[in-house]
C-alpha positions as a Markdown table, in Angstrom:
| # | Residue | x | y | z |
|---|---|---|---|---|
| 1 | Met | -12.5 | -14.8 | 7.8 |
| 2 | Ile | -19.7 | -20.6 | 11.4 |
| 3 | Arg | -18.6 | -22.6 | 14.1 |
| 4 | Ser | -16.3 | -20.6 | 16.3 |
| 5 | Ala | -17.7 | -18.0 | 18.7 |
| 6 | Tyr | -16.3 | -15.3 | 20.8 |
| 7 | Lys | -16.8 | -15.5 | 24.6 |
| 8 | Met | -16.6 | -11.7 | 24.9 |
| 9 | Ala | -19.5 | -9.3 | 24.9 |
| 10 | Ala | -18.8 | -7.6 | 21.6 |
| 11 | Leu | -20.3 | -10.1 | 19.3 |
| 12 | Gly | -21.8 | -8.7 | 16.1 |
| 13 | Val | -20.1 | -5.3 | 16.2 |
| 14 | Leu | -19.5 | -4.0 | 12.7 |
| 15 | Gly | -16.2 | -5.2 | 11.3 |
| 16 | Ala | -14.7 | -6.4 | 14.5 |
| 17 | Val | -15.8 | -10.0 | 14.9 |
| 18 | Leu | -13.6 | -12.6 | 13.5 |
| 19 | Val | -14.9 | -16.2 | 13.7 |
| 20 | Gly | -14.2 | -19.2 | 11.5 |
| 21 | Cys | -16.8 | -20.3 | 8.9 |
| 22 | Gly | -17.5 | -24.0 | 9.1 |
| 23 | Gln | -17.7 | -24.6 | 5.3 |
| 24 | Ala | -16.4 | -27.8 | 3.7 |
| 25 | Glu | -12.8 | -27.3 | 2.9 |
| 26 | Pro | -10.8 | -28.6 | -0.1 |
| 27 | Arg | -8.2 | -31.3 | 0.6 |
| 28 | Ala | -4.9 | -29.5 | 0.5 |
| 29 | Val | -1.2 | -30.4 | 1.0 |
| 30 | Ala | 1.4 | -27.9 | 2.1 |
| 31 | Glu | 4.0 | -27.3 | -0.6 |
| 32 | Arg | 6.5 | -24.7 | -1.8 |
| 33 | Ala | 5.1 | -22.0 | -4.0 |
| 34 | Pro | 6.6 | -21.5 | -7.4 |
| 35 | Ala | 8.3 | -18.1 | -7.6 |
| 36 | Ser | 5.8 | -16.8 | -10.1 |
| 37 | Ala | 2.8 | -17.6 | -7.9 |
| 38 | Ser | 3.9 | -15.9 | -4.7 |
| 39 | Pro | 3.5 | -12.2 | -3.7 |
| 40 | Ser | 6.5 | -12.5 | -1.4 |
| 41 | Ala | 9.6 | -10.7 | -2.2 |
| 42 | Ala | 11.7 | -12.9 | 0.1 |
| 43 | Thr | 14.3 | -15.2 | -1.5 |
| 44 | Glu | 12.9 | -18.3 | 0.1 |
| 45 | Gln | 9.3 | -18.9 | -0.9 |
| 46 | Pro | 6.8 | -19.5 | 1.9 |
| 47 | Ala | 4.8 | -22.7 | 2.1 |
| 48 | Val | 1.4 | -22.7 | 0.4 |
| 49 | Met | -1.3 | -25.3 | 0.1 |
| 50 | Ala | -2.4 | -27.1 | -3.1 |
| 51 | Pro | -5.7 | -26.0 | -4.6 |
| 52 | Gly | -8.8 | -28.0 | -3.9 |
| 53 | Pro | -11.1 | -29.6 | -6.4 |
| 54 | Gly | -12.0 | -27.4 | -9.3 |
| 55 | Gly | -9.3 | -24.9 | -8.3 |
| 56 | Leu | -10.9 | -23.9 | -5.0 |
| 57 | Thr | -8.7 | -21.8 | -2.8 |
| 58 | Pro | -7.3 | -24.0 | 0.0 |
| 59 | Val | -8.1 | -23.2 | 3.6 |
| 60 | Phe | -5.5 | -23.5 | 6.5 |
| 61 | Lys | -6.7 | -23.5 | 10.1 |
| 62 | Arg | -3.9 | -25.0 | 12.2 |
| 63 | Gly | -0.7 | -26.9 | 11.9 |
| 64 | Pro | -0.2 | -30.6 | 12.5 |
| 65 | Gln | -0.6 | -31.9 | 16.0 |
| 66 | His | 2.9 | -33.4 | 16.2 |
| 67 | Ala | 5.2 | -33.7 | 19.2 |
| 68 | Ala | 6.8 | -30.3 | 18.8 |
| 69 | Lys | 5.1 | -27.6 | 20.7 |
| 70 | Val | 4.6 | -24.7 | 18.3 |
| 71 | Val | 2.0 | -22.0 | 18.1 |
| 72 | Ala | 1.5 | -19.1 | 15.6 |
| 73 | Leu | 0.1 | -15.7 | 16.7 |
| 74 | Ser | -1.7 | -13.8 | 14.0 |
| 75 | Phe | -2.9 | -10.2 | 14.2 |
| 76 | Asp | -5.5 | -8.6 | 12.0 |
| 77 | Ala | -4.8 | -4.9 | 11.2 |
| 78 | Asp | -8.3 | -3.9 | 10.4 |
| 79 | Met | -9.5 | -0.7 | 8.8 |
| 80 | Thr | -12.5 | -0.5 | 6.4 |
| 81 | Ala | -12.6 | 1.6 | 3.3 |
| 82 | Asp | -15.0 | 4.1 | 4.8 |
| 83 | Glu | -13.2 | 4.7 | 8.2 |
| 84 | Gly | -10.9 | 7.4 | 6.9 |
| 85 | Pro | -12.9 | 10.2 | 8.6 |
| 86 | Arg | -12.7 | 8.5 | 11.9 |
| 87 | Ala | -8.9 | 8.1 | 11.6 |
| 88 | Ala | -8.7 | 11.8 | 10.6 |
| 89 | Ala | -10.7 | 12.6 | 13.8 |
| 90 | Gly | -8.1 | 10.9 | 15.9 |
| 91 | Glu | -9.3 | 7.3 | 16.2 |
| 92 | His | -6.3 | 4.8 | 16.3 |
| 93 | Phe | -6.7 | 1.8 | 14.1 |
| 94 | Asp | -3.0 | 0.9 | 14.6 |
| 95 | Asn | -1.2 | -0.5 | 17.7 |
| 96 | Pro | 2.5 | 0.4 | 17.6 |
| 97 | Glu | 2.9 | -0.6 | 21.2 |
| 98 | Leu | 1.8 | -4.2 | 20.4 |
| 99 | Ile | 4.4 | -4.4 | 17.6 |
| 100 | Ala | 7.1 | -3.0 | 19.9 |
| 101 | Leu | 6.2 | -5.6 | 22.5 |
| 102 | Leu | 6.4 | -8.5 | 20.0 |
| 103 | Arg | 9.9 | -7.2 | 19.1 |
| 104 | Arg | 11.0 | -6.9 | 22.7 |
| 105 | Leu | 9.8 | -10.4 | 23.4 |
| 106 | Arg | 11.2 | -11.7 | 20.1 |
| 107 | Val | 7.9 | -13.2 | 19.1 |
| 108 | Pro | 7.6 | -13.9 | 15.3 |
| 109 | Ala | 4.1 | -13.2 | 14.1 |
| 110 | Thr | 1.9 | -12.8 | 11.0 |
| 111 | Val | 0.0 | -9.6 | 10.5 |
| 112 | Phe | -3.1 | -9.8 | 8.2 |
| 113 | Met | -3.4 | -6.2 | 6.9 |
| 114 | Thr | -6.1 | -4.5 | 4.9 |
| 115 | Gly | -5.0 | -2.3 | 2.1 |
| 116 | Arg | -6.8 | 0.6 | 3.6 |
| 117 | Trp | -4.8 | 0.2 | 6.9 |
| 118 | Ala | -1.5 | 0.1 | 4.9 |
| 119 | Glu | -2.5 | 3.4 | 3.2 |
| 120 | Glu | -3.4 | 5.0 | 6.5 |
| 121 | Tyr | -0.2 | 3.8 | 8.2 |
| 122 | Pro | 2.4 | 3.4 | 5.5 |
| 123 | Asp | 5.5 | 3.9 | 7.7 |
| 124 | Gln | 4.2 | 1.2 | 10.1 |
| 125 | Ala | 3.3 | -1.2 | 7.3 |
| 126 | Arg | 6.8 | -0.8 | 5.9 |
| 127 | Ser | 8.4 | -1.3 | 9.3 |
| 128 | Ile | 6.5 | -4.4 | 9.9 |
| 129 | Gly | 7.1 | -5.7 | 6.4 |
| 130 | Thr | 10.8 | -5.2 | 6.4 |
| 131 | Asp | 11.4 | -6.8 | 9.8 |
| 132 | Pro | 12.3 | -10.5 | 9.5 |
| 133 | Leu | 10.4 | -11.2 | 12.7 |
| 134 | Phe | 7.1 | -10.6 | 10.9 |
| 135 | Glu | 5.3 | -11.4 | 7.7 |
| 136 | Ile | 2.3 | -9.7 | 6.2 |
| 137 | Gly | -0.8 | -11.4 | 4.8 |
| 138 | Asn | -3.7 | -10.0 | 2.8 |
| 139 | His | -6.9 | -9.1 | 4.7 |
| 140 | Ser | -8.6 | -7.5 | 1.7 |
| 141 | Tyr | -8.5 | -3.9 | 0.7 |
| 142 | Ser | -11.8 | -2.7 | 2.3 |
| 143 | His | -12.6 | -5.2 | 5.0 |
| 144 | Tyr | -16.0 | -5.7 | 3.4 |
| 145 | Ala | -17.6 | -9.1 | 3.6 |
| 146 | Phe | -17.0 | -11.6 | 0.8 |
| 147 | Thr | -20.2 | -13.4 | 1.6 |
| 148 | Thr | -23.3 | -12.6 | 3.6 |
| 149 | Pro | -24.5 | -12.6 | 6.3 |
| 150 | Cys | -21.2 | -11.6 | 8.0 |
| 151 | Tyr | -21.8 | -9.7 | 11.2 |
| 152 | Gly | -23.2 | -6.6 | 9.6 |
| 153 | Leu | -20.2 | -5.9 | 7.4 |
| 154 | Pro | -20.8 | -4.1 | 4.1 |
| 155 | Thr | -20.5 | -6.5 | 1.2 |
| 156 | Val | -17.9 | -6.5 | -1.6 |
| 157 | Glu | -19.4 | -5.5 | -4.9 |
| 158 | Glu | -20.4 | -8.3 | -7.2 |
| 159 | Gly | -17.4 | -9.7 | -9.1 |
| 160 | Gly | -15.1 | -7.7 | -6.8 |
| 161 | Val | -13.4 | -10.5 | -4.9 |
| 162 | Arg | -10.2 | -10.6 | -7.0 |
| 163 | Lys | -10.0 | -6.8 | -7.2 |
| 164 | Glu | -10.1 | -6.6 | -3.4 |
| 165 | Val | -7.2 | -9.0 | -3.1 |
| 166 | Arg | -5.1 | -7.4 | -5.8 |
| 167 | Arg | -5.7 | -3.9 | -4.6 |
| 168 | Ala | -4.7 | -4.8 | -1.0 |
| 169 | Phe | -1.5 | -6.4 | -2.2 |
| 170 | Gly | -0.8 | -3.3 | -4.2 |
| 171 | Ala | -1.4 | -1.0 | -1.3 |
| 172 | Ile | 0.8 | -3.1 | 1.0 |
| 173 | Arg | 3.7 | -3.3 | -1.5 |
| 174 | Glu | 3.4 | 0.4 | -2.2 |
| 175 | Thr | 4.6 | 1.1 | 1.4 |
| 176 | Gly | 7.9 | -0.7 | 0.7 |
| 177 | Ala | 6.9 | -3.8 | 2.7 |
| 178 | Arg | 8.9 | -6.8 | 1.4 |
| 179 | Asn | 7.9 | -9.8 | 3.7 |
| 180 | Val | 4.6 | -10.2 | 2.0 |
| 181 | Val | 3.2 | -13.8 | 1.9 |
| 182 | Pro | 0.6 | -15.3 | -0.4 |
| 183 | Tyr | -2.0 | -15.7 | 2.4 |
| 184 | Phe | -5.4 | -14.3 | 2.6 |
| 185 | Arg | -7.8 | -13.9 | 5.6 |
| 186 | Phe | -11.5 | -13.3 | 4.9 |
| 187 | Pro | -13.0 | -10.2 | 6.6 |
| 188 | Gly | -15.1 | -11.5 | 9.4 |
| 189 | Gly | -13.8 | -15.0 | 8.7 |
| 190 | Cys | -16.8 | -15.5 | 6.4 |
| 191 | Tyr | -16.5 | -17.5 | 3.2 |
| 192 | Asp | -18.3 | -20.2 | 1.2 |
| 193 | Asp | -17.4 | -22.4 | -1.9 |
| 194 | Asp | -18.4 | -19.6 | -4.3 |
| 195 | Thr | -15.9 | -17.2 | -2.7 |
| 196 | Leu | -13.2 | -19.9 | -2.6 |
| 197 | Arg | -13.8 | -20.5 | -6.3 |
| 198 | Ala | -13.7 | -16.8 | -7.2 |
| 199 | Leu | -10.5 | -16.4 | -5.2 |
| 200 | Gly | -8.8 | -19.4 | -6.8 |
| 201 | Pro | -7.0 | -17.6 | -9.7 |
| 202 | Glu | -5.2 | -15.4 | -7.2 |
| 203 | Lys | -3.2 | -18.4 | -6.0 |
| 204 | Val | -3.4 | -17.6 | -2.3 |
| 205 | Thr | -4.0 | -19.8 | 0.7 |
| 206 | Ala | -6.9 | -18.7 | 2.9 |
| 207 | Val | -5.8 | -18.6 | 6.6 |
| 208 | Gln | -8.3 | -19.0 | 9.4 |
| 209 | Trp | -7.5 | -20.2 | 12.9 |
| 210 | Asp | -8.4 | -22.7 | 15.6 |
| 211 | Val | -8.1 | -20.4 | 18.7 |
| 212 | Val | -10.2 | -17.2 | 19.0 |
| 213 | Ser | -8.6 | -14.8 | 21.5 |
| 214 | Gly | -11.8 | -12.8 | 22.0 |
| 215 | Asp | -9.8 | -9.5 | 22.1 |
| 216 | Ala | -12.2 | -7.5 | 19.9 |
| 217 | Phe | -13.6 | -4.8 | 22.1 |
| 218 | Ala | -12.5 | -6.6 | 25.2 |
| 219 | Thr | -11.6 | -4.6 | 28.3 |
| 220 | Asp | -10.2 | -7.4 | 30.5 |
| 221 | Ala | -6.7 | -8.5 | 29.3 |
| 222 | Asp | -6.6 | -11.3 | 31.8 |
| 223 | Ala | -9.8 | -12.8 | 30.3 |
| 224 | Val | -8.4 | -12.6 | 26.8 |
| 225 | Ala | -5.1 | -14.2 | 28.0 |
| 226 | Glu | -7.0 | -17.0 | 29.7 |
| 227 | Gln | -9.1 | -17.7 | 26.6 |
| 228 | Val | -5.9 | -18.1 | 24.5 |
| 229 | Leu | -4.1 | -20.2 | 27.1 |
| 230 | Asp | -7.1 | -22.5 | 27.5 |
| 231 | Gly | -7.4 | -23.0 | 23.7 |
| 232 | Val | -3.8 | -23.4 | 22.6 |
| 233 | Arg | -2.6 | -26.9 | 21.6 |
| 234 | Ser | 0.5 | -27.9 | 19.6 |
| 235 | Gly | 0.1 | -26.5 | 16.1 |
| 236 | Ser | -2.5 | -23.9 | 17.1 |
| 237 | Leu | -3.1 | -20.7 | 15.2 |
| 238 | Val | -4.4 | -17.8 | 17.3 |
| 239 | Val | -6.3 | -14.8 | 15.9 |
| 240 | Met | -5.9 | -11.5 | 17.6 |
| 241 | His | -6.0 | -7.8 | 16.5 |
| 242 | Cys | -3.6 | -5.0 | 15.9 |
| 243 | Thr | -6.1 | -2.2 | 16.2 |
| 244 | Arg | -6.1 | 0.0 | 19.4 |
| 245 | Ser | -9.6 | 1.3 | 19.0 |
| 246 | Ala | -11.2 | -2.1 | 18.5 |
| 247 | Ala | -8.9 | -4.2 | 20.7 |
| 248 | Pro | -7.4 | -2.0 | 23.4 |
| 249 | Val | -6.1 | -4.7 | 25.7 |
| 250 | Thr | -4.4 | -7.0 | 23.2 |
| 251 | Ala | -0.8 | -5.9 | 24.1 |
| 252 | Asp | -1.5 | -6.6 | 27.8 |
| 253 | Ala | -2.9 | -10.0 | 27.0 |
| 254 | Val | 0.1 | -10.9 | 24.8 |
| 255 | Ala | 2.4 | -9.8 | 27.6 |
| 256 | Arg | 0.9 | -12.5 | 29.8 |
| 257 | Val | 0.4 | -15.2 | 27.1 |
| 258 | Val | 3.9 | -15.3 | 25.7 |
| 259 | Pro | 5.9 | -16.0 | 28.9 |
| 260 | Glu | 3.3 | -18.5 | 30.1 |
| 261 | Leu | 3.3 | -20.5 | 26.8 |
| 262 | Arg | 7.1 | -20.4 | 26.8 |
| 263 | Lys | 7.0 | -21.8 | 30.3 |
| 264 | Arg | 4.8 | -24.6 | 29.0 |
| 265 | Gly | 7.4 | -25.4 | 26.4 |
| 266 | Tyr | 5.9 | -23.7 | 23.3 |
| 267 | Arg | 7.9 | -22.1 | 20.5 |
| 268 | Phe | 6.4 | -19.2 | 18.5 |
| 269 | Val | 6.4 | -19.4 | 14.7 |
| 270 | Lys | 5.0 | -17.4 | 11.8 |
| 271 | Val | 2.1 | -18.9 | 9.8 |
| 272 | Ser | 4.4 | -19.8 | 7.0 |
| 273 | Glu | 6.5 | -22.0 | 9.3 |
| 274 | Leu | 3.4 | -23.5 | 10.8 |
| 275 | Met | 2.0 | -24.3 | 7.4 |
| 276 | Ala | 5.3 | -25.9 | 6.3 |
| 277 | Gly | 4.9 | -28.4 | 9.1 |
């Protein structure tokens, strides 16, 4: 983290496509996590979902379609384990301008961060993870696929699912980030029952989405904004990116989306609030 598809032209590019896998999901009910089960350092524990049959990791895609108009924006801070040389050569996998924009607009958001990204940008990870406007979810350490095929992504080593999750949480916490929630987003959005079963002991909720922004490798901010605006309904969860090199127009799209959705009566929430219902 197949039935969703981007409308943009960059389908299939390594590590950049995020679309939901249409696997059967375990029945799950939002509940408060016990303190021992949550990676969050916050006093109030975030909502989680009950495990599915056989301990399968529950999957959350959107909030309830109730009368209140709420929407959650989520941003994936992607960086694979082998992209260090590209970062050293000057490629920007971060997007501080986007985070600054969200702060100016007072938009709460959930950032799904890879452990490798946190290691590359520890100051930014700490800043995001200590700002009450944001919360950080786990996007694996390496951004390698947990199941194949998955858009050409390298595959996690056999038996490495739990190690990926634990290593990512460790790298994120090492930066000093505190607002860390027990949520996990699959690289590429790809998963199956075997990966949900392997992930179960980590007591996380897998978070997908119901609105694909199409911002990966997009060059037209208006087109990205239109795709989001066309897809949002009450309770929607939008997937976007916090990576300049892979999603250069995201901030411009957000600058259009936020005021328009507010004009339509929507309120922005973090994933934890959306999950709590």
